Backbone bond lengths (Angstrom), bond angles and torsions (degrees), N, CA, C in turn:
res aa  C-N    CA-C-N  psi(-1)  N-CA   C-N-CA  omega(-1)  CA-C   N-CA-C  phi
1 M - - - 1.473 - - 1.516 109.80 -
2 R 1.345 115.18 135.90 1.456 119.92 -179.07 1.518 109.01 -93.99
3 K 1.312 116.47 131.08 1.477 120.68 -179.50 1.500 109.51 -128.69
4 E 1.330 115.89 121.71 1.464 121.24 174.21 1.514 107.86 -111.06
5 P 1.334 117.95 135.39 1.469 120.37 -179.72 1.513 111.74 -64.87
6 D 1.319 115.53 141.35 1.460 120.07 176.08 1.519 109.19 -66.46
7 T 1.320 116.20 139.61 1.457 120.53 179.26 1.519 109.32 -84.76
8 A 1.312 116.39 123.82 1.467 120.87 179.59 1.524 109.05 -145.34
9 P 1.341 118.32 79.62 1.457 121.95 -176.19 1.513 113.73 -56.79
10 E 1.335 116.95 -36.14 1.472 119.21 -177.20 1.530 110.61 -68.56
11 V 1.349 116.35 -31.71 1.462 120.20 177.31 1.527 109.33 -68.33
12 F 1.349 116.87 -42.12 1.443 121.04 -179.69 1.520 111.01 -65.16
13 L 1.334 116.70 -37.59 1.469 119.82 179.25 1.514 109.75 -62.67
14 S 1.342 117.29 -44.22 1.455 120.78 178.27 1.516 110.62 -65.03
15 L 1.347 117.05 -39.30 1.440 121.24 179.27 1.525 110.63 -64.19
16 D 1.333 117.21 -40.72 1.445 121.56 176.66 1.530 111.85 -55.30
17 Q 1.334 114.50 -50.91 1.458 119.94 -177.27 1.526 110.57 -65.29
18 L 1.332 116.62 -44.24 1.458 121.52 -179.45 1.520 111.62 -63.98
19 S 1.345 116.38 -41.51 1.471 120.89 -179.75 1.511 110.91 -60.79
20 G 1.324 115.87 -45.22 1.462 120.28 179.80 1.512 111.99 -61.71
21 E 1.339 116.53 -44.73 1.462 120.66 -179.28 1.530 111.95 -64.62
22 I 1.339 115.64 -44.11 1.468 120.50 179.64 1.526 110.09 -62.26
23 A 1.339 115.63 -45.18 1.480 120.70 -177.85 1.528 110.83 -58.40
24 H 1.327 116.46 -46.18 1.470 119.33 -178.41 1.535 111.11 -68.70
25 E 1.328 116.89 -35.57 1.465 120.06 178.74 1.526 111.26 -66.48
26 I 1.332 117.40 -36.35 1.452 122.04 -178.79 1.533 111.01 -76.63
27 N 1.330 116.14 -34.77 1.458 121.19 -176.53 1.523 112.97 -57.82
28 N 1.314 116.64 -41.26 1.461 120.36 -176.22 1.530 112.51 -62.48
29 P 1.342 119.31 -54.25 1.480 118.44 178.27 1.532 112.66 -63.98
30 L 1.349 116.95 -31.19 1.462 118.94 177.47 1.529 110.76 -62.39
31 G 1.309 116.01 -39.70 1.475 120.48 177.94 1.516 111.60 -61.57
32 I 1.328 116.68 -40.05 1.459 120.92 178.77 1.525 110.55 -67.83
33 I 1.346 116.76 -41.99 1.469 120.82 179.41 1.530 110.03 -60.72
34 V 1.327 117.09 -42.73 1.471 120.50 178.70 1.521 110.72 -59.75
35 Q 1.323 117.03 -43.63 1.471 120.43 179.17 1.536 110.97 -62.88
36 E 1.330 116.75 -41.48 1.462 120.02 179.86 1.534 111.45 -67.44
37 I 1.330 116.72 -35.95 1.466 120.92 177.77 1.537 109.49 -62.00
38 E 1.327 115.27 -44.82 1.470 119.34 -179.98 1.520 110.93 -62.27
39 W 1.338 116.49 -37.88 1.476 120.64 178.90 1.530 110.92 -67.64
40 I 1.322 116.94 -42.43 1.465 120.49 178.57 1.524 110.48 -63.83
41 Q 1.346 116.54 -41.82 1.463 120.05 178.37 1.525 110.92 -61.90
42 H 1.330 116.39 -36.16 1.459 120.62 176.97 1.532 110.79 -65.64
43 L 1.342 116.19 -43.33 1.462 120.64 179.84 1.533 111.42 -64.07
44 L 1.320 116.11 -35.87 1.469 120.09 -177.75 1.530 112.60 -67.05
45 K 1.317 115.59 -14.84 1.480 119.30 178.91 1.539 112.22 -87.80
46 S 1.340 115.26 -7.16 1.471 118.61 -179.08 1.533 110.07 -70.98
47 D 1.328 116.49 154.75 1.464 121.20 -177.90 1.526 112.46 -60.48
48 T 1.307 116.31 -37.36 1.469 120.53 -177.89 1.521 111.23 -61.11
49 L 1.336 115.63 -49.53 1.460 119.62 -176.13 1.527 112.21 -79.74
50 T 1.317 116.81 -24.73 1.467 120.22 178.69 1.529 110.28 -62.80
51 E 1.340 114.70 -34.51 1.470 119.80 -178.23 1.527 112.30 -82.11
52 C 1.320 116.40 -8.01 1.455 121.10 -179.42 1.538 110.36 -70.48
53 R 1.343 117.04 135.63 1.469 120.64 -176.40 1.530 111.69 -63.91
54 E 1.328 116.05 -29.98 1.471 119.72 -178.16 1.522 113.02 -89.87
55 A 1.335 117.98 8.22 1.465 120.97 -175.50 1.521 112.82 -58.31
56 E 1.322 116.23 -44.07 1.471 119.40 -178.89 1.530 111.44 -66.18
57 D 1.334 116.18 -38.39 1.466 120.15 176.54 1.530 109.93 -62.00
58 L 1.332 115.63 -42.03 1.458 119.68 179.10 1.525 111.20 -63.36
59 K 1.325 116.50 -41.55 1.464 120.43 178.73 1.530 111.34 -62.75
60 D 1.343 115.70 -41.16 1.470 119.89 177.84 1.521 110.91 -62.28
61 S 1.338 116.39 -41.22 1.460 120.42 179.57 1.513 111.64 -64.77
62 V 1.325 116.33 -41.58 1.463 120.88 179.44 1.535 110.32 -64.93
63 R 1.330 116.34 -39.90 1.477 120.02 178.36 1.520 110.51 -63.41
64 E 1.324 116.85 -38.41 1.470 120.66 178.78 1.529 110.59 -66.93
65 I 1.334 116.40 -41.86 1.466 120.33 176.93 1.523 110.06 -60.27
66 E 1.332 115.45 -43.32 1.465 120.42 -179.91 1.533 111.12 -62.83
67 A 1.337 117.38 -39.75 1.469 121.23 178.58 1.519 111.07 -63.95
68 Q 1.351 116.73 -41.15 1.460 120.13 -179.46 1.531 111.10 -70.12
69 V 1.325 116.97 -33.15 1.457 120.49 175.33 1.524 110.35 -63.46
70 Q 1.324 116.44 -41.78 1.462 120.41 178.27 1.522 110.56 -62.16
71 R 1.331 115.48 -38.77 1.474 119.44 176.91 1.535 110.55 -62.68
72 C 1.314 116.18 -42.71 1.467 120.11 178.28 1.531 111.28 -62.53
73 K 1.323 116.18 -37.31 1.465 119.97 -179.52 1.518 110.84 -66.50
74 V 1.333 116.87 -35.70 1.473 120.62 175.51 1.521 110.21 -63.07
75 I 1.327 115.96 -43.59 1.479 120.19 178.89 1.509 110.25 -62.51
76 V 1.318 117.59 -42.06 1.470 121.80 178.99 1.540 110.27 -60.86
77 Q 1.319 116.29 -43.95 1.463 120.12 -179.98 1.528 110.75 -62.28
78 R 1.333 116.47 -37.64 1.464 119.52 178.48 1.522 111.64 -70.39
79 L 1.317 115.72 -36.07 1.471 119.64 175.78 1.526 110.46 -63.51
80 L 1.329 116.25 -42.39 1.461 120.49 179.34 1.529 110.37 -65.92
81 S 1.325 115.69 -38.03 1.473 119.95 178.25 1.520 110.19 -64.30
82 L 1.326 115.58 -38.69 1.460 120.08 179.55 1.518 111.49 -67.73
83 A 1.331 115.87 -35.90 1.459 120.50 -177.38 1.521 112.48 -80.38
84 R 1.341 116.80 -25.89 1.453 120.46 -174.12 1.524 111.11 -73.30
85 Q 1.323 116.14 131.40 1.462 121.46 177.80 1.521 109.09 -97.32
86 I 1.321 117.42 107.90 1.449 122.29 179.31 1.510 109.62 -113.64
87 E 1.308 116.58 124.92 1.463 120.34 -179.69 1.532 109.57 -76.17
88 P 1.327 117.64 124.63 1.467 120.59 179.19 1.522 111.67 -59.20
89 V 1.311 115.43 145.32 1.465 122.26 173.94 1.525 105.93 -108.30
90 L 1.314 116.97 107.32 1.451 121.36 -173.62 1.524 111.53 -79.87
91 Q 1.336 115.70 132.66 1.444 122.65 177.04 1.527 108.69 -140.85
92 A 1.322 115.66 161.48 1.461 120.08 173.82 1.529 107.76 -71.83
93 V 1.332 116.75 123.12 1.443 121.28 -174.52 1.530 110.76 -123.38
94 N 1.317 115.81 130.46 1.464 122.62 170.68 1.541 106.17 -86.22
95 V 1.315 116.37 97.04 1.464 120.29 -174.50 1.523 111.38 -65.03
96 N 1.332 117.34 -34.41 1.459 120.09 177.49 1.532 111.52 -60.59
97 A 1.336 115.90 -46.38 1.468 120.55 179.77 1.518 110.70 -63.65
98 L 1.327 116.72 -40.65 1.464 120.77 178.95 1.528 109.41 -62.81
99 A 1.329 116.82 -44.74 1.465 121.03 -179.71 1.528 111.31 -63.60
100 E 1.332 117.16 -39.75 1.464 120.84 -179.80 1.532 111.77 -62.77
101 K 1.323 116.62 -40.81 1.468 120.70 179.01 1.533 110.69 -64.82
102 L 1.311 116.73 -40.73 1.463 119.89 -179.85 1.529 110.95 -69.71
103 I 1.316 116.56 -37.87 1.475 120.75 177.45 1.526 109.29 -60.95
104 A 1.345 116.65 -44.28 1.468 120.36 179.23 1.520 110.68 -61.66
105 L 1.312 117.28 -39.05 1.462 122.14 -179.29 1.528 111.37 -65.45
106 V 1.338 116.36 -49.84 1.456 121.11 -175.44 1.535 110.92 -74.36
107 S 1.328 116.95 -25.15 1.468 120.90 -178.82 1.525 112.02 -60.98
108 I 1.312 117.20 -26.86 1.474 120.50 -179.62 1.518 109.93 -59.86
109 E 1.331 116.46 -48.13 1.478 120.18 177.37 1.524 111.27 -73.11
110 A 1.333 116.39 -37.96 1.470 120.07 -176.29 1.526 111.90 -62.92
111 R 1.327 117.38 -40.04 1.470 120.15 -178.62 1.520 111.73 -61.92
112 E 1.345 116.53 -34.22 1.453 120.07 178.52 1.543 112.16 -63.99
113 K 1.318 115.80 -20.90 1.467 121.07 -179.25 1.532 111.55 -108.41
114 N 1.342 115.51 13.15 1.446 121.62 -179.49 1.536 112.28 58.58
115 I 1.323 114.18 39.88 1.474 121.06 176.64 1.517 108.48 -108.65
116 S 1.311 115.39 127.32 1.466 121.65 179.74 1.530 110.06 -98.32
117 I 1.337 117.37 133.33 1.461 121.67 176.45 1.526 108.09 -109.12
118 Q 1.302 116.01 112.39 1.470 122.54 -178.75 1.522 109.36 -102.74
119 N 1.324 116.24 149.63 1.459 117.89 176.59 1.519 111.03 -124.03
120 R 1.294 114.87 142.69 1.456 123.52 175.41 1.539 106.19 -128.00
121 L 1.326 113.97 73.11 1.460 119.55 -174.07 1.529 110.28 -92.29
122 K 1.311 115.07 128.84 1.458 120.69 -179.43 1.528 109.63 -65.72
123 P 1.331 117.92 119.06 1.483 121.03 -172.83 1.531 114.04 -59.24
124 D 1.331 116.24 -39.70 1.470 118.91 -175.90 1.543 111.46 -103.13
125 L 1.331 116.24 33.65 1.464 119.76 179.02 1.523 110.11 -60.82
126 P 1.311 117.77 127.35 1.478 119.75 -179.41 1.525 112.18 -63.38
127 V 1.312 115.87 155.75 1.471 121.63 174.05 1.532 108.60 -63.91
128 V 1.324 115.73 139.69 1.471 121.24 179.42 1.534 108.16 -109.87
129 Y 1.318 116.26 131.62 1.475 120.53 177.03 1.522 107.74 -93.50
130 T 1.327 114.67 104.00 1.460 121.05 -175.40 1.512 109.08 -155.72
131 D 1.334 117.63 -171.13 1.451 122.93 -179.18 1.523 109.10 -100.80
132 P 1.344 118.61 108.28 1.471 121.00 -175.24 1.524 115.62 -57.42
133 P 1.343 121.05 -47.47 1.462 119.29 -179.13 1.529 113.16 -62.55
134 L 1.330 116.82 -36.38 1.457 119.22 179.82 1.522 111.74 -68.88
135 V 1.321 116.17 -43.24 1.469 119.71 177.79 1.521 109.95 -65.00
136 R 1.325 117.30 -40.45 1.461 121.74 177.95 1.520 110.51 -58.65
137 Q 1.337 116.52 -43.12 1.466 120.62 179.85 1.524 111.51 -59.24
138 V 1.322 116.32 -43.29 1.465 120.83 -178.53 1.531 110.95 -67.03
139 L 1.337 116.55 -51.01 1.458 119.76 -176.57 1.535 112.00 -63.77
140 L 1.333 116.46 -37.47 1.460 119.43 178.16 1.523 110.40 -63.68
141 H 1.312 115.90 -41.47 1.476 119.60 178.80 1.527 110.49 -62.00
142 L 1.315 118.10 -43.73 1.463 122.00 -179.81 1.524 111.46 -64.25
143 L 1.331 117.31 -40.31 1.459 120.55 178.50 1.537 111.86 -66.17
144 V 1.316 116.45 -44.06 1.460 120.28 179.18 1.526 109.71 -64.30
145 N 1.318 117.34 -41.14 1.469 121.34 177.08 1.531 110.86 -59.38
146 A 1.331 116.35 -40.54 1.464 121.94 -178.88 1.532 110.12 -63.81
147 V 1.328 117.14 -43.17 1.465 121.45 177.61 1.525 110.09 -61.01
148 Q 1.328 116.34 -43.97 1.459 120.72 -178.86 1.525 111.48 -67.54
149 A 1.347 117.75 -32.80 1.455 121.57 -179.62 1.528 111.29 -68.71
150 I 1.344 116.58 -34.53 1.465 119.71 -179.49 1.525 110.99 -80.17
151 E 1.319 117.55 -39.50 1.461 125.55 -176.62 1.530 111.45 72.78
152 R 1.337 117.46 -61.77 1.466 120.05 177.24 1.526 110.76 -149.73
153 D 1.342 115.94 150.64 1.467 123.21 170.77 1.529 112.78 55.57
154 G 1.316 115.31 79.38 1.454 119.10 178.82 1.513 112.75 -163.17
155 I 1.325 115.13 -171.94 1.454 121.67 -176.67 1.527 109.77 -133.29
156 I 1.313 115.14 134.66 1.463 122.10 172.09 1.537 106.69 -115.23
157 T 1.310 116.01 134.63 1.471 120.51 -179.78 1.526 109.32 -121.39
158 V 1.331 115.88 126.31 1.458 121.87 176.91 1.530 107.67 -108.67
159 T 1.328 115.79 123.69 1.463 121.33 -177.12 1.513 109.88 -124.02
160 T 1.328 116.87 138.21 1.474 120.61 171.90 1.514 109.08 -120.19
161 S 1.315 114.50 150.21 1.468 120.42 -179.92 1.518 109.45 -159.81
162 A 1.326 115.09 167.02 1.483 121.70 175.89 1.513 108.30 -120.81
163 T 1.323 115.95 142.85 1.461 120.46 -179.15 1.532 110.43 -102.99
164 P 1.328 118.00 154.77 1.457 120.87 179.79 1.527 113.73 -61.27
165 D 1.345 117.17 -22.57 1.462 119.94 -176.53 1.528 113.06 -93.64
166 G 1.352 117.08 17.44 1.464 120.22 171.17 1.507 116.49 89.11
167 F 1.325 117.48 32.70 1.462 121.22 177.64 1.516 111.02 -125.02
168 A 1.305 115.71 151.50 1.467 122.68 169.52 1.516 107.45 -103.45
169 E 1.312 117.59 140.18 1.452 121.91 179.07 1.514 110.92 -122.47
170 V 1.333 115.47 138.04 1.442 121.80 173.42 1.529 107.26 -123.52
171 A 1.330 115.84 120.73 1.463 120.77 -179.23 1.524 109.78 -111.42
172 V 1.327 116.63 133.81 1.453 122.84 175.46 1.525 107.85 -117.72
173 E 1.336 116.22 111.80 1.468 120.98 -175.63 1.528 110.42 -118.31
174 D 1.317 116.83 138.68 1.455 121.26 175.86 1.521 109.73 -128.70
175 N 1.316 116.04 152.31 1.462 120.19 178.60 1.532 110.87 -100.61
176 G 1.330 113.90 42.54 1.453 120.63 178.33 1.516 112.50 -79.72
177 C 1.323 115.42 -152.88 1.467 120.45 -171.67 1.513 114.25 -77.32
178 G 1.336 117.93 -14.78 1.456 120.54 -177.61 1.528 112.01 84.24
179 I 1.318 115.09 172.71 1.466 121.17 -177.61 1.522 108.78 -120.22
180 P 1.326 118.58 125.81 1.466 121.01 178.51 1.535 110.74 -59.02
181 Q 1.313 115.61 149.43 1.454 120.88 -178.24 1.528 112.00 -55.77
182 Q 1.313 116.44 -41.97 1.479 119.19 -178.02 1.521 111.44 -65.66
183 N 1.330 117.83 -29.81 1.467 121.14 177.06 1.510 111.64 -82.09
184 L 1.326 116.24 -30.38 1.465 120.96 179.76 1.524 110.51 -59.82
185 E 1.295 116.55 -32.21 1.461 122.03 179.46 1.531 111.97 -71.48
186 K 1.342 116.68 -20.69 1.458 119.97 -174.34 1.514 113.38 -110.89
187 I 1.341 117.36 2.37 1.476 119.66 -165.82 1.524 114.03 -65.13
188 F 1.320 116.84 -24.04 1.466 120.13 177.75 1.530 111.87 -101.00
189 T 1.330 116.57 15.47 1.455 121.25 178.61 1.532 109.82 -86.22
190 P 1.345 117.38 131.78 1.456 120.12 179.40 1.527 113.39 -54.24
191 F 1.340 116.27 134.12 1.460 125.91 175.87 1.540 113.40 72.69
192 F 1.330 117.32 5.14 1.463 118.73 175.61 1.536 108.73 -88.03
193 T 1.329 117.07 128.38 1.464 120.84 178.37 1.518 109.09 -148.28
194 T 1.347 115.77 146.96 1.447 121.55 175.33 1.512 110.85 -103.39
195 K 1.323 117.12 1.02 1.461 120.87 -178.66 1.517 110.05 -76.24
196 P 1.361 117.10 157.41 1.460 120.75 178.09 1.523 110.72 -60.75
197 E 1.307 115.83 156.61 1.471 120.51 -179.66 1.530 110.08 -56.66
198 G 1.318 114.77 131.96 1.441 120.53 -179.86 1.523 113.89 91.46
199 K 1.330 117.57 -7.01 1.461 120.96 -177.18 1.533 112.99 -104.20
200 G 1.324 117.27 -18.17 1.462 119.54 -178.28 1.493 111.83 -147.51
201 T 1.350 116.07 152.65 1.467 120.72 -179.98 1.518 112.29 -107.12
202 G 1.316 118.23 -13.67 1.460 120.73 -176.81 1.515 113.23 77.08
203 L 1.336 116.96 18.44 1.464 120.68 -179.45 1.535 112.04 -115.71
204 G 1.326 117.67 -12.88 1.453 120.33 -175.54 1.516 114.09 -60.89
205 L 1.330 117.06 -53.95 1.468 119.94 -177.58 1.525 111.13 -71.63
206 V 1.323 117.12 -29.24 1.464 119.22 175.69 1.526 109.64 -62.95
207 T 1.320 116.48 -44.68 1.471 121.27 178.27 1.511 110.79 -64.17
208 C 1.340 116.79 -41.62 1.477 120.52 177.95 1.526 110.60 -59.36
209 R 1.315 115.94 -45.71 1.453 119.75 179.38 1.529 111.74 -59.73
210 K 1.319 114.10 -44.62 1.465 118.82 -178.14 1.527 111.21 -63.75
211 I 1.332 116.52 -42.56 1.463 120.65 179.52 1.511 111.06 -61.10
212 I 1.342 116.68 -50.07 1.463 120.80 -176.12 1.532 111.25 -64.80
213 E 1.302 117.00 -40.11 1.464 118.58 178.19 1.523 110.84 -68.46
214 R 1.319 116.80 -31.95 1.463 121.35 176.49 1.522 110.46 -64.31
215 L 1.334 115.78 -31.38 1.465 121.31 179.35 1.531 111.80 -87.08
216 G 1.316 116.52 8.17 1.464 120.83 177.42 1.494 114.25 84.37
217 G 1.336 117.73 14.45 1.457 121.09 -176.61 1.516 112.98 -113.00
218 R 1.330 114.44 -164.13 1.460 121.76 179.53 1.525 109.15 -141.51
219 I 1.313 116.36 154.12 1.460 121.45 172.38 1.518 108.00 -127.80
220 S 1.314 116.90 135.68 1.466 121.28 -178.79 1.515 109.38 -136.17
221 V 1.324 116.13 165.71 1.463 120.94 -178.65 1.519 109.67 -137.78
222 Q 1.322 116.16 140.52 1.441 123.73 172.79 1.526 107.16 -126.28
223 S 1.333 117.74 141.15 1.453 118.81 -179.18 1.521 110.61 -153.98
224 E 1.329 114.18 147.91 1.451 121.54 175.29 1.522 107.46 -133.50
225 M 1.320 115.71 122.52 1.453 120.55 -174.77 1.529 111.62 -56.38
226 G 1.324 114.65 132.98 1.438 120.21 177.47 1.517 115.55 78.47
227 K 1.353 116.91 -0.60 1.461 118.75 -175.85 1.517 113.41 -126.75
228 C 1.318 117.89 -58.94 1.469 118.45 -173.62 1.518 111.76 -165.09
229 T 1.333 113.76 164.98 1.468 123.16 171.45 1.512 108.02 -140.82
230 M 1.333 116.32 137.47 1.454 120.42 179.09 1.517 110.90 -134.32
231 F 1.330 115.49 123.23 1.464 121.75 172.66 1.533 108.19 -100.09
232 T 1.298 116.17 134.28 1.473 120.90 -179.69 1.524 109.55 -121.23
233 V 1.316 115.62 123.36 1.463 122.25 176.32 1.516 107.97 -102.30
234 R 1.313 115.83 128.95 1.476 122.39 -175.62 1.535 108.18 -119.67
235 L 1.334 116.17 116.90 1.473 120.81 -176.48 1.521 110.96 -122.05
236 P 1.347 117.68 138.45 1.470 119.79 177.15 1.525 110.80 -69.97
237 L 1.330 116.14 136.12 1.467 120.34 -179.73 1.514 111.80 -63.62
238 T 1.316 116.54 -30.47 1.470 120.83 -173.57 1.514 114.21 -92.62
239 G 1.319 117.97 3.13 1.475 120.15 177.44 1.500 114.34 68.79
240 Q 1.332 116.07 52.49 1.474 121.46 179.55 1.518 109.08 -83.28
241 V 1.320 116.01 86.03 1.459 120.68 -177.69 1.519 110.96 -73.24
242 D 1.317 115.86 139.48 1.462 121.87 178.02 1.528 109.78 -78.15
243 K 1.301 116.10 92.22 1.488 120.98 -177.09 1.505 112.77 -65.94
244 E 1.339 118.27 -25.38 1.461 120.41 -177.65 1.518 112.45 -66.76
245 D 1.334 115.80 -15.28 1.472 119.13 -177.38 1.516 112.54 -86.01
246 F 1.342 116.74 -2.37 1.464 119.21 -175.75 1.525 109.95 -98.80
247 H 1.312 115.10 118.80 1.463 121.75 175.74 1.522 106.94 -132.33
248 D 1.329 117.09 117.98 1.463 120.93 -177.52 1.508 111.18 53.60
249 V 1.323 116.39 50.92 1.456 121.08 -174.81 1.504 111.54 -69.68
250 E 1.331 114.87 152.93 1.454 121.62 173.46 1.514 107.16 -83.00
251 Q 1.300 117.92 130.24 1.460 121.43 178.84 1.532 108.86 -81.59
252 T 1.298 115.78 129.56 1.448 120.77 176.92 1.517 109.09 -122.49
253 K 1.323 116.87 131.37 1.455 120.79 -175.37 1.516 112.45 -84.96
254 S 1.331 117.00 -26.41 1.451 117.93 178.77 1.518 108.68 -154.29
255 A 1.337 114.82 153.46 1.470 119.49 179.08 1.511 110.97 -67.38
256 D 1.310 116.89 -25.76 1.468 121.00 -176.96 1.514 111.91 -62.62
257 S 1.331 117.05 -26.39 1.459 119.62 -176.95 1.517 111.85 -69.44
258 R 1.346 117.17 -14.48 1.468 119.64 -179.31 1.516 112.37 -110.96
259 R 1.332 118.15 10.97 1.448 118.97 179.25 1.508 111.47 -83.20
């Protein structure tokens, strides 16, 4: 079944504002927690506490707190990324070449899990006028998600094509476990994730959707339980950026500054 997220700009605007406010509110106590962790670690090195029978247990607990703080900081950064309005810098992009580089990057981890990444790249795919770092961010996320969905022993297929109505499409398909219909309806919902606790924030696909729509495109998903899942990114060849999505945008002089 093919599922495209409903377009709701006003919801995204509210989400942008809320994400930024939440991120800043969380950042302050996180900073204090980090300082207190460092102080506790310093105290644990003292002779008095070193001789304490529970010292190692205390150190393990502090390390766990530190790990969870780092996880929170990642979530904060993603919230800030979601809230930040960055104006795309359009350039002529060879999407096939970009996809090949990302496949090579992700293949390093995939091979360790006996996962093969195959490509079916259209040889004469037209140049796409878009923002390379933003497209790279989306495709990398989809590839990593595909590896995680398979876990071990599977195949990921990356396909590129051009449509008669002036769009380039990149499809990332995996033969993993598939997505249940009830979850398929929520997959682009903020903070929704099917990953184990600590493995996902539920913001990745939301950010991908926002980026692609900002570039004038669409992202959709098809899935069949127990067989496969395919995400398709659709980008206009001519770089028709959605200007209505920019409110108080950050000016960027070159795409290189965000690589």
